[in-house]
VMD Tcl script that draws the C-alpha trace (Angstrom):
set ca {
  {3.03 16.80 -11.79}
  {4.44 17.83 -15.17}
  {7.24 16.14 -17.05}
  {9.07 18.06 -19.48}
  {9.65 16.34 -22.64}
  {13.44 16.60 -22.62}
  {13.25 14.45 -19.49}
  {12.02 11.40 -21.55}
  {14.73 8.93 -22.01}
  {15.46 7.33 -25.66}
  {14.28 4.00 -26.22}
  {17.63 2.17 -24.59}
  {18.91 -0.44 -26.61}
  {16.46 0.09 -29.03}
  {13.48 -1.20 -26.86}
  {10.44 0.31 -28.26}
  {8.12 -0.95 -25.60}
  {10.63 0.82 -23.02}
  {10.27 4.01 -24.65}
  {6.47 3.67 -25.11}
  {6.18 2.83 -21.50}
  {7.99 5.73 -20.11}
  {6.08 7.90 -22.28}
  {2.74 6.43 -20.67}
  {4.16 7.12 -17.12}
  {4.96 10.63 -18.22}
  {1.47 11.27 -19.18}
  {0.02 9.60 -16.22}
  {1.92 11.79 -13.80}
  {1.35 14.81 -15.96}
  {-2.22 14.41 -15.95}
  {-2.56 13.24 -12.24}
  {-4.01 9.69 -13.11}
  {-1.79 8.25 -10.52}
  {-3.70 5.26 -8.74}
  {-2.94 1.49 -8.36}
  {-4.96 -0.73 -10.72}
  {-6.30 -3.97 -8.93}
  {-5.84 -2.72 -5.45}
  {-8.51 -4.13 -3.24}
  {-11.69 -2.08 -2.86}
  {-11.48 -2.45 0.92}
  {-7.90 -0.60 1.09}
  {-9.42 2.39 -0.75}
  {-12.31 2.36 1.52}
  {-10.32 2.43 4.52}
  {-8.10 5.13 3.17}
  {-11.05 7.22 2.67}
  {-12.59 6.79 5.73}
  {-9.60 7.60 7.68}
  {-8.67 10.77 5.50}
  {-11.41 12.12 7.51}
  {-9.75 13.60 10.97}
  {-13.23 13.43 12.79}
  {-14.04 9.90 11.83}
  {-15.69 7.84 14.68}
  {-14.13 4.70 15.72}
  {-17.53 3.14 15.17}
  {-17.25 3.96 11.39}
  {-13.93 2.51 10.96}
  {-15.00 -0.39 12.76}
  {-18.11 -0.97 10.53}
  {-15.82 -0.54 7.37}
  {-13.03 -2.86 8.29}
  {-15.65 -5.34 9.65}
  {-16.95 -5.75 6.15}
  {-13.85 -7.53 4.95}
  {-13.61 -10.58 7.41}
  {-9.93 -11.26 6.05}
  {-8.76 -7.75 6.94}
  {-10.58 -8.00 10.33}
  {-8.61 -11.06 11.09}
  {-5.52 -9.57 10.08}
  {-5.90 -6.60 12.32}
  {-6.72 -8.78 15.40}
  {-3.78 -10.96 14.55}
  {-1.45 -7.74 14.62}
  {-3.23 -6.51 17.86}
  {-2.49 -9.87 19.44}
  {1.19 -10.13 18.05}
  {3.98 -10.37 20.39}
  {5.37 -6.98 19.17}
  {2.39 -5.07 20.08}
  {0.27 -6.79 22.75}
  {2.86 -6.60 25.80}
  {0.32 -7.84 28.03}
  {-0.22 -11.13 26.52}
  {-4.03 -11.05 27.18}
  {-5.92 -12.01 24.04}
  {-7.85 -9.53 22.16}
  {-11.09 -10.87 20.36}
  {-13.01 -7.82 19.48}
  {-12.40 -5.79 16.18}
  {-13.20 -2.48 18.18}
  {-10.62 -3.08 21.01}
  {-8.33 -4.25 18.22}
  {-8.64 -0.91 16.56}
  {-8.49 1.16 19.94}
  {-5.18 -0.62 20.90}
  {-3.60 -0.16 17.46}
  {-4.72 3.40 16.46}
  {-5.55 4.68 12.82}
  {-1.85 4.70 11.71}
  {-1.56 0.99 12.39}
  {-4.83 0.22 10.85}
  {-4.10 2.29 7.77}
  {-0.78 0.06 7.58}
  {-2.76 -3.19 7.73}
  {-4.99 -2.46 5.18}
  {-2.25 -1.34 2.93}
  {-0.55 -4.58 3.82}
  {-3.43 -6.74 3.21}
  {-3.96 -4.91 -0.11}
  {-0.32 -5.48 -1.35}
  {-0.50 -9.07 -0.27}
  {-3.76 -9.59 -2.35}
  {-2.42 -8.44 -5.43}
  {-0.69 -11.64 -6.35}
  {-4.28 -12.97 -6.68}
  {-5.23 -10.56 -9.24}
  {-6.19 -11.97 -12.35}
  {-4.69 -8.91 -14.29}
  {-1.52 -9.54 -12.85}
  {-1.06 -13.27 -13.66}
  {2.38 -13.95 -14.26}
  {3.96 -11.50 -11.97}
  {3.26 -13.58 -8.75}
  {7.10 -13.80 -7.87}
  {8.22 -10.08 -8.34}
  {5.01 -9.02 -6.82}
  {5.90 -11.55 -3.60}
  {9.34 -10.46 -3.67}
  {8.58 -6.63 -3.56}
  {5.91 -7.55 -0.69}
  {8.52 -9.30 1.34}
  {10.88 -6.45 1.14}
  {8.12 -3.75 2.23}
  {7.19 -5.79 5.03}
  {10.97 -6.19 6.14}
  {11.59 -2.54 5.79}
  {8.13 -1.83 7.49}
  {9.11 -4.03 10.64}
  {12.53 -2.62 10.75}
  {11.40 0.82 10.62}
  {9.35 0.15 13.63}
  {11.95 -1.05 15.56}
  {14.46 1.59 14.58}
  {12.03 4.49 15.30}
  {11.09 3.18 18.73}
  {14.61 2.52 19.81}
  {16.67 5.29 18.30}
  {14.32 8.16 17.64}
  {11.25 10.06 18.86}
  {9.66 9.19 15.58}
  {6.13 7.52 16.09}
  {6.74 4.13 15.43}
  {3.41 3.14 13.89}
  {4.29 6.25 11.51}
  {7.55 4.71 10.62}
  {5.88 1.38 10.07}
  {3.47 2.94 7.71}
  {6.25 4.78 5.58}
  {8.26 1.43 5.38}
  {5.19 -0.38 3.91}
  {4.89 2.48 1.39}
  {8.82 2.98 0.54}
  {8.64 0.94 -2.66}
  {5.01 1.94 -3.76}
  {6.39 3.68 -7.00}
  {8.00 0.26 -7.85}
  {4.73 -1.55 -7.37}
  {2.90 1.00 -9.39}
  {5.43 0.26 -12.42}
  {5.12 -3.49 -11.94}
  {1.46 -3.31 -12.22}
  {1.68 -1.31 -15.44}
  {4.34 -3.26 -17.16}
  {2.01 -6.41 -17.96}
  {0.86 -4.02 -21.13}
  {4.55 -3.95 -22.51}
  {5.92 -7.64 -22.61}
  {9.13 -6.70 -24.53}
  {9.93 -4.61 -21.63}
  {9.82 -7.33 -19.03}
  {12.30 -9.52 -21.37}
  {14.75 -6.79 -21.16}
  {15.80 -6.65 -17.36}
  {18.33 -3.99 -17.93}
  {16.01 -1.44 -19.57}
  {13.36 -2.38 -16.97}
  {15.54 -1.92 -14.02}
  {16.64 1.67 -15.38}
  {13.02 2.75 -15.66}
  {12.20 1.59 -11.95}
  {15.48 3.39 -10.89}
  {14.51 6.46 -12.41}
  {10.82 6.64 -11.95}
  {9.96 5.02 -8.86}
  {10.44 8.12 -6.70}
  {8.39 10.55 -8.51}
  {5.39 8.12 -9.04}
  {5.46 7.44 -5.21}
  {5.23 10.85 -4.34}
  {2.42 11.59 -7.11}
  {0.46 8.46 -5.74}
  {1.07 9.36 -2.06}
  {-0.18 13.05 -2.69}
  {-3.29 11.70 -4.30}
  {-3.96 9.44 -1.46}
  {-3.60 12.22 0.55}
  {-0.94 10.84 2.89}
  {1.00 13.04 5.77}
  {3.64 15.15 4.38}
  {6.25 13.67 6.49}
  {5.41 10.14 5.14}
  {5.69 11.49 1.32}
  {8.88 13.44 2.24}
  {10.40 10.23 3.73}
  {9.30 8.05 0.80}
  {10.61 10.58 -1.92}
  {14.03 11.00 -0.06}
  {15.09 7.91 1.85}
  {17.61 7.02 -0.93}
  {19.44 10.14 -0.46}
  {22.44 9.07 1.59}
  {23.95 12.09 2.06}
  {20.71 14.20 2.79}
  {21.22 17.31 4.93}
  {18.85 17.79 7.83}
  {18.87 20.04 11.05}
  {17.45 19.15 14.35}
  {16.73 15.59 15.63}
  {16.45 12.35 13.39}
  {13.22 12.53 11.32}
  {11.01 9.96 9.91}
  {13.21 10.14 6.55}
  {16.42 9.12 8.70}
  {14.46 6.32 10.20}
  {13.49 4.99 6.89}
  {17.03 5.33 5.33}
  {18.60 3.46 7.99}
  {16.05 0.79 8.12}
  {16.08 0.10 4.31}
  {20.10 -0.24 4.54}
  {19.63 -2.63 7.79}
  {17.08 -4.64 5.89}
  {19.13 -5.12 2.80}
  {22.59 -5.88 4.49}
  {21.63 -7.54 7.81}
  {22.42 -10.75 6.30}
  {25.62 -9.68 5.04}
  {27.41 -8.56 8.35}
  {30.76 -8.46 6.27}
  {29.37 -5.43 4.20}
  {27.13 -3.78 6.64}
  {29.47 -1.52 8.06}
  {30.88 -0.49 4.44}
  {27.32 0.28 3.22}
  {26.44 2.27 6.34}
  {29.66 4.30 6.52}
  {29.37 7.75 5.80}
  {25.50 7.70 5.56}
  {24.43 11.02 7.26}
  {21.16 9.54 8.73}
  {23.23 6.98 10.79}
  {24.94 9.60 12.14}
  {22.05 11.57 13.29}
  {20.67 8.37 14.64}
  {23.87 7.84 16.52}
  {24.20 4.21 15.58}
  {27.64 2.59 15.01}
  {28.83 -0.90 13.87}
  {28.22 -2.44 17.20}
  {24.90 -0.64 17.45}
  {23.64 -2.22 14.22}
  {24.66 -5.68 15.23}
  {22.99 -5.42 18.69}
  {19.96 -3.96 17.23}
  {19.67 -6.89 14.74}
  {20.10 -9.37 17.30}
  {18.09 -8.08 20.18}
  {15.00 -7.01 17.98}
  {14.99 -10.03 15.60}
  {12.27 -11.51 17.46}
  {10.29 -8.38 17.45}
  {10.89 -7.95 13.90}
  {9.66 -11.61 13.10}
  {6.65 -10.90 15.05}
  {5.74 -7.89 13.27}
  {6.37 -9.65 9.83}
  {4.29 -12.53 10.90}
  {1.40 -10.23 11.77}
  {1.64 -8.38 8.58}
  {1.08 -11.71 6.89}
  {4.31 -12.55 5.34}
}
mol new
graphics top color blue
foreach p $ca { graphics top sphere $p radius 0.5 }
foreach p [lrange $ca 0 end-1] q [lrange $ca 1 end] { graphics top cylinder $p $q radius 0.2 }
display resetview
């Protein structure tokens, strides 16, 4: 992904670290060197094994079984009230993977990796912003699962994965910022860089991870509140609405205002009463999913 030189912003407010940081981001994007540092190895191995469409379930079980904490997390998700409607406990990893499917397994591996980043020595001092980002990602993921299931024909597991990944560009920027201490001290400049750069970084990162095109498109376009789209609601619509609902569900006085005129809301045919009903009726399900994801 090539970034023309004229798109490089000037050092806002004289922040030299900000300018150096943006130049580094642009170089990484242009050279295709986009991957998350400090990301737990198990997440990369799960990603690699699931990139093979012909992979056997036995191989997936072996890879996940090599990381007991991830295996335990998968069993927790498989037994959550939101997934295990029968209530019969699942105790074998093989059965859990069969019940969840590979998309949910991929989500669990990414969720596990994101939650573990806070323990990385390379990211000491960033525990709070990492936790805030993880909390937001998990909340949007759970909401995406519920919105997809109730208001669209989008696969809920795919929607959950898109929700987990919607902030991946912000996460990438956060893992790089430790090299530029003067930037973190200037939140105005830092926020501006995140706003401008998180989308192209997310797109490049997910392309590098060989994610499905619909997930890449959703993560790249969910902030376009006037997006034109023909046909039934798609994954991007689900992610747009879920992100807004997650952001404003605790502020009912501004919920309608912020959802008004959003084209994705119209395609999903959710009105004000629908928002409130969705939040009230699905809160237990959302809480169960967030708990299963380890929030």
